C-alpha positions, -999 to 999 in steps of 0.1 A, spaced: 111 -504 -52 113 -500 -14 142 -509 8 127 -544 17 125 -553 -20 160 -541 -25 173 -563 4 155 -593 -10 168 -590 -46 195 -612 -60 211 -582 -79 216 -564 -46 235 -592 -29 254 -599 -61 266 -563 -60 274 -566 -23 296 -597 -29 313 -580 -58 321 -549 -37 333 -570 -8 357 -591 -28 387 -566 -29 381 -558 7 383 -595 16 417 -598 -1 432 -567 14 417 -573 49 431 -608 50 465 -595 41 463 -569 69 451 -595 93 481 -617 86 505 -588 91 489 -577 124 486 -613 137 524 -615 133 528 -582 152 532 -557 123 508 -529 115 509 -523 77 497 -489 69 511 -493 34 480 -511 24 464 -483 4 495 -478 -17 501 -515 -21 465 -519 -34 472 -492 -60 504 -510 -71 485 -542 -74 458 -526 -94 483 -511 -119 507 -541 -121 479 -566 -129 462 -543 -154 495 -533 -171 505 -570 -174 473 -579 -192 473 -547 -213 509 -556 -224 498 -590 -237 499 -612 -207 472 -635 -195 447 -626 -167 463 -651 -143 497 -638 -152 484 -604 -142 473 -618 -109 507 -632 -103 525 -600 -112 503 -580 -90 509 -603 -61 547 -602 -67 547 -564 -68 528 -563 -35 552 -587 -19 582 -565 -30 567 -535 -12 559 -557 17 595 -568 18 606 -531 19 581 -524 47 592 -555 67 630 -548 64 625 -513 77 602 -522 106 613 -557 118 652 -558 119 657 -521 120 627 -514 143 616 -482 127 581 -468 134 555 -489 117 532 -459 114 558 -438 96 571 -466 74 536 -476 64 525 -442 55 558 -437 36 551 -470 17 517 -457 7 530 -425 -6 560 -441 -24 538 -468 -40 511 -444 -51 535 -419 -66 556 -446 -83 525 -461 -98 513 -428 -112 548 -420 -126 549 -455 -142 515 -450 -158 525 -416 -173 558 -430 -184 542 -461 -201 512 -442 -216 523 -406 -221 498 -398 -248 467 -415 -233 438 -393 -223 413 -420 -213 422 -453 -196 427 -482 -221 405 -512 -215 414 -549 -212 394 -581 -214 387 -586 -177 376 -617 -158 340 -627 -167 314 -642 -144 318 -679 -141 285 -695 -129 288 -727 -109 267 -755 -124 236 -763 -104 244 -739 -75 240 -708 -97 203 -719 -103 194 -716 -66 169 -687 -63 186 -654 -50 216 -672 -35 227 -687 -68 229 -654 -88 243 -636 -58 271 -659 -48 276 -686 -74 276 -664 -105 307 -643 -97 341 -640 -113 370 -664 -105 387 -639 -83 356 -636 -60 357 -674 -56 394 -671 -48 387 -645 -22 362 -667 -3 385 -697 -7 414 -677 9 392 -670 39 390 -707 45 427 -713 37 439 -685 60 417 -698 88 430 -733 85 466 -721 84 463 -698 114 444 -722 137 453 -757 124 490 -757 114 523 -752 132 531 -723 109 499 -705 120 507 -711 156 542 -697 152 528 -667 133 501 -659 160 527 -664 187 550 -639 170 523 -613 175 514 -623 210 546 -635 227 576 -633 205 600 -642 233 583 -676 235 588 -681 198 625 -673 201 628 -697 230 617 -725 207 646 -717 184 624 -700 157 633 -667 141 607 -640 151 622 -617 124 618 -643 96 582 -651 106 573 -614 107 590 -606 74 573 -636 57 539 -626 71 542 -590 59 553 -602 25 524 -627 22 499 -602 36 511 -575 12 507 -599 -17 471 -604 -7 466 -566 -4 479 -562 -40 454 -589 -51 426 -566 -37 438 -539 -60 442 -562 -89 405 -572 -85 395 -537 -92 412 -535 -126 408 -571 -137 374 -581 -124 353 -552 -111 364 -529 -139 385 -534 -170 409 -504 -169 431 -485 -144 424 -450 -134 436 -427 -106 419 -428 -72 402 -461 -80 413 -476 -47 396 -446 -30 403 -454 6 395 -491 6 428 -498 22 419 -478 53 385 -495 54 403 -529 55 423 -519 86 390 -511 103 376 -544 91 404 -563 108 395 -546 141 358 -552 135 366 -589 129 387 -592 161 416 -604 140 397 -635 129 392 -643 92 356 -654 95 345 -623 113 365 -601 90 346 -616 61 313 -608 77 325 -572 82 335 -569 46 302 -581 34 284 -558 58 302 -527 46 297 -538 10 260 -542 16 258 -507 31 276 -494 0 254 -512 -25 223 -502 -5 231 -465 -6 234 -465 -44 199 -481 -47 182 -460 -21 192 -429 -41 169 -441 -68 139 -444 -45 115 -416 -35 135 -412 -3 166 -405 -24 148 -377 -42 140 -359 -9 175 -360 6 209 -348 -5 229 -376 -21 259 -368 2 239 -383 30 237 -417 12 274 -416 4 282 -412 41 258 -440 51 281 -470 47 309 -453 65 288 -440 94 272 -475 99 306 -491 97 320 -468 123 291 -476 146 296 -513 141 333 -509 146 328 -491 179 305 -518 192 327 -547 181 361 -532 191 351 -529 227 353 -567 229 383 -572 206 416 -585 219 445 -568 202 475 -590 196 497 -583 226 529 -576 206 513 -556 178 537 -528 169 562 -539 195 597 -544 180 615 -576 191 652 -580 196 664 -614 207 680 -613 242 662 -581 252 634 -580 278 
């Protein structure tokens, strides 16, 4: 099978959509935070927490959707910690974010060892199964690729639409975007910039945790160390690639996922036999960096991103 056949196959695009799904959740969460003026570098650790919390809930006897809820709640709690330290106290968003990542990751690993001290291989759960959409799943190529996914994938795409509508069609979205562009104008309207930013970080962190939960409850059926594997950092780049817009961020996530799915399949072609596999592992990241460089030149960063706001100060 050559590259053209790979790109035209339904299985390739089904894999790309599946790989993109956790990136969509987490990138939307980061986008909400940054639109409100807060850079959340705790995304990597929050995804790890979400992956573990959702999986552990199901493993302990809870339902799959209960696991989704617990994962989101755990992410929101870490988001609250991040927001309290960075918004009212004005601490460095870089330092706090990295601290959240280290704290969340270490706490997750400690909790895993505490809950399962004798386990040598990750226990498995009954994960979400593909749910074909009647009629639509029968469309050639497009049907198996898009309309035969798990419920969490459908939720990820639905959230892109929901976040877009909220950001650009509601007063709440206007206030959130203004908090990241001109917080003084928000305060002049009698709104609390701090409350808006804290709420945005909590909501965004909840979506980041859903990205982690997707890995243990939809992509896989168990939790293991290093499963997030840098996806959080990729999502930060995807937000820049998407110019802080949900639709463009979705395209970036699918593009990266397609590169990732492609490198796996290219390794099985004659070309893959002639080149070291490390080259193919690097390919999605190199192509994503190139795309990021091109797109970021035209991106407009929220004017008040990473700028603390204290009412009454200029």
